[in-house]
C-alpha positions, 0 to 999 in steps of 0.5 A: 547164292541166287536171290530167288533161291534165297527167297524160296528157302526163306518162304519154305522156312517161314511156312514149313508147318503149312507145307508139311500139313499140305504134304501130309494131306496129299499122302493121305489122299493118295493112300486112300486112292491107290492103296484101297482099303479092303473094307471100302466095298462093303462100306460103300454098299451098306451106305447105298442100301441105307440111302435107297431104303431110308433105313438101317439093316439089322441083319447081315445082307452080304454073306451066305454063311451068317445071314441071320446074324444080328449085324450091328454096324457101328460105322453106319453113318460113315458108310452113308457119308462114303456113299454120298461123296462117292456118287458125287465125286467118285473115289478121289472125292472120298479119299480127299474127304478122309485125307482132309479129316486126318490132316485137321486132326494133326493140326489140332493135336499140335496146337494142344502143345503149349509152344513149339521149340525153335530148333525144329525137333517138333517138326521131326516128331510131327513128321514121324507121327504123320508118316506112320499114320499113312500106314493106317489111314485111307478111306477108313471110318477109324480115321475119323475117330482120330480127329474126333479124339483130339478135338475132344481132348482140345475142348477138355484141356485147352479151350476155355470157350463156354460153348464147349459144354454144349459142343461136346454132346453134339460131337458124341452124338455124331461120333457114336454113329461114325465109329466105335472109338467114341467109347475111348473118347468118352473115357477121356471125358470121364477122366477129365471130369474126375480130375476136375472134381478132385481139383474142385474147379469152378467148371466141374459141375458143368463138365459133369452135366455135359458128360452125362448128356454126352453119354446119353447122346451115344444111345441115339443110334439105330441100335440103342443100347446094343451099340455099347454091347457090340463095342464091348463084345468086339473089344473082348473077343478072343478071335479079334487077334487073328486079324493083322491090325489087331495083333500086338504092336511089337510084332510090327516093324515101323521105323518112324513109329518106334523112333518117335515112341522111344525118343518121346518116352525117354524125354517124358521120363526125364520131364515126368515131374512136369507132366500132369498125372491125368495125362500119365494115366491116360498115356498108360491106358492108351499105351496098353491098348497100343501094345495089345493091338497095332490098330491103336498106334495112331491114337497112341502117337497122337496123344503122345505128340503134344506131351513130347513137344512140351517135353522137348521145350522143357529140355531145351530150356534146361540146356540153355544153362550150359555153354554150347548146349544149344549148338549141339542140340541144333546138330542133334536136330539135323541128325534126327531130321535126316534119320526121319527122312530116311525112315519115312522114305522106307515106310512109304515104300508100299505107296511109292511102289503102288504109284510106280507100278500103276503109273497113277492109274486108279483102276490099275492100282486096284488090280495090283491088289484085288481080283479085278480081272476075275471080276470082269470075267464073272460079270460077263459070265454069270454063274449059278450057286455061290462063290468062295474067296479070301478074307481080304477080298470080301469087301471088294467082291461085295462091291463089284458083285452086288448080286452075289453074297460072300463067304466072309469079309472084314465085318465078321472076325468076331461074329459068333452065333451059337443058335445059327440054323443048320444051313448057316455057320456058327462062326464064319472066321473059324470055318474060313481058317480051317478051309485049307484042308481039302476034306473041310473044303469039300464039306463047305462046298456042298453045304453052301452050294459053292460053284466058283472059287476066286482065290490067289494062284496056287502056284506062285512065281518067285518075285525079284527080291535082289539080295533076298532072292534065296529067301524068297525062293524058299518062301514061294517053294514052301507056299506052293508045296502047301497048296499041293493038296488043294490043287490035287483036290480041285483036279480030282473033283473036276474044277476047271480054271477059267481065268487067271492073272498074277493076283487071282485065279477063278476055278469053277465046278464042272456042270456035270458035277 
């Protein structure tokens, strides 16, 4: 073998962990840029408003359906950070910030494990977790919570630094203004305090004082106690399950996620005697949250990863007692690595497809998902009245059409206002879910003075799906059939198509109407 190749392989082997972290950072950054999150637009606009007015709005500024609703934005400081970075460096800079934050979290969570096996199982486990997180990462405040969660865990369980009792309240002060998952971090803290008191550790009194101060620190926010009220109401809302990322995890097929979870839980079962009862309890609680909502998959996997790495080490230590066991484990590690690589390639397909179709052009990648062509037209052709659009485009349109308000967006799935004025909605999500009915659409149009529709094409073309072609044909035919009543309604009531592309179409009511 060529000497330079040997040196290259030796370098890769020696620095494989660092190389993986850099690779994961690149993936998270690309995800943030080329698969833009639906809520990015309203996060940016809210942050800009805070910077411009030097105050945090207490009412909804972006919708015409629920403008009098008391909007408690538990991510307000994240929005400010997004706005500041965006105006300094653009979208790329914001994506780099979030990508770096998530990568740091991965580094911290791996270091929570006491040691790493030399066979390489831990690298495969890390890769499964990291690649699964690509599907949930991007420019999203919840991604900041992942890192804060593992940082709190590290300070509570691993760090012996005496300053941690002071650092923890500062973390919760910041975290409570970044994202609502601070409540889960405080629960982690509470369990650690109880565990310490039961064991009668010397530091338990300092830990308890730090917990009390940390709890008080979460009340230092623009909303005071109402922030906790919002966290509880959102978590308990019966409507939240209508949003895809809050649906049960078993309804989602994510290959590396399920491979990692199955592999790790099997290892933990055989190594359960060596796992702290506190960690078993926390794993159970976070696991239930994960089963209820796929949104919690990153947190569950991050908590499970160090436990799985330690279980692998214990398993290997036991295997050393048997002849040929280590050789067989090395073969098994190679097989797991190959399976991991294959699953990762499949899982990363949405990102790969976006990069391929856009040719690494940011604006083109956005136009693959969002109604950018329609927005360009409407910017040059101002219209009176309101527009109606779909849920996932709300945040984008708040950003791109700042002088107009929207019907619904990603902030509003749990909003209920039983005392809303007659000209407002009591429940925008329920109104949105019923609007496919032409009769309800007609009432909605007149109630909110809607003159423009920005929607997906009513007649969808059949995509190229190779061996799934027949199935795709049937799905598209069914969708087009479902849209026939709406198409008829638009024709009868003199709505005219102004512009369309593969992503969106704009209909506008005739002036005579």
